[in-house]
N, C-alpha and C positions, 0 to 999 in steps of 0.2 A: 418739417417743411416739405410739402407734397411735391413741389417742382423738382426736387432732387431725386425723386424715385424714377429711375429710368425704365422700369419694367414695361409699362404700356407703350411708351413712346418709342422705345427701341424696337418693339415688335411691329409697330406701325411703320417705322422707317424701313425695316427689313422687308416687310410684305409689299410696301409701295415700290421699292427698288426691284423686287422680283417681278412685279407686274410690268414695270418699265422695261426691264431687260428681256422679258419673255413674250410679251404681248405686242408691244408697240413696234419694235424693229421689223418683224415680218410684215406688218401692215404698211410700214413706210417703204420697205424694199419691193413690195408688189406693184408699186406705181411704175408705169412705163413712160418713157420720155417720148414726146411727139416728134422731136427732131433727132434723126439718127446722126451719129458722128461720121463725117466723111473725111477721107484722107486727102491731103493736098498732093499736087504733083511733086515728084522728086526733084524737078529742075529748080535751080536757084534763081530767084527773081533778081533782076539787075537793079541795084540801088546806086543812085548818083551821090557822090560825096559833095559836101558843102565846102566850098573854098572861100569862105567869107573872111575878110580882114577883121580881126577881133581887137585891133589896137587903134 
């Protein structure tokens, strides 16, 4: 039964994962974001509590 022979398929699996782990991540990480992250002010915003009757 030829489908039980793991020799060619295991090599294909290993080489494809090597390509995925060495070539693709640097290409993805080289992209730059258009919006820079800005920090919010340290002051706490005032939030009103809801005093609704729930019964």
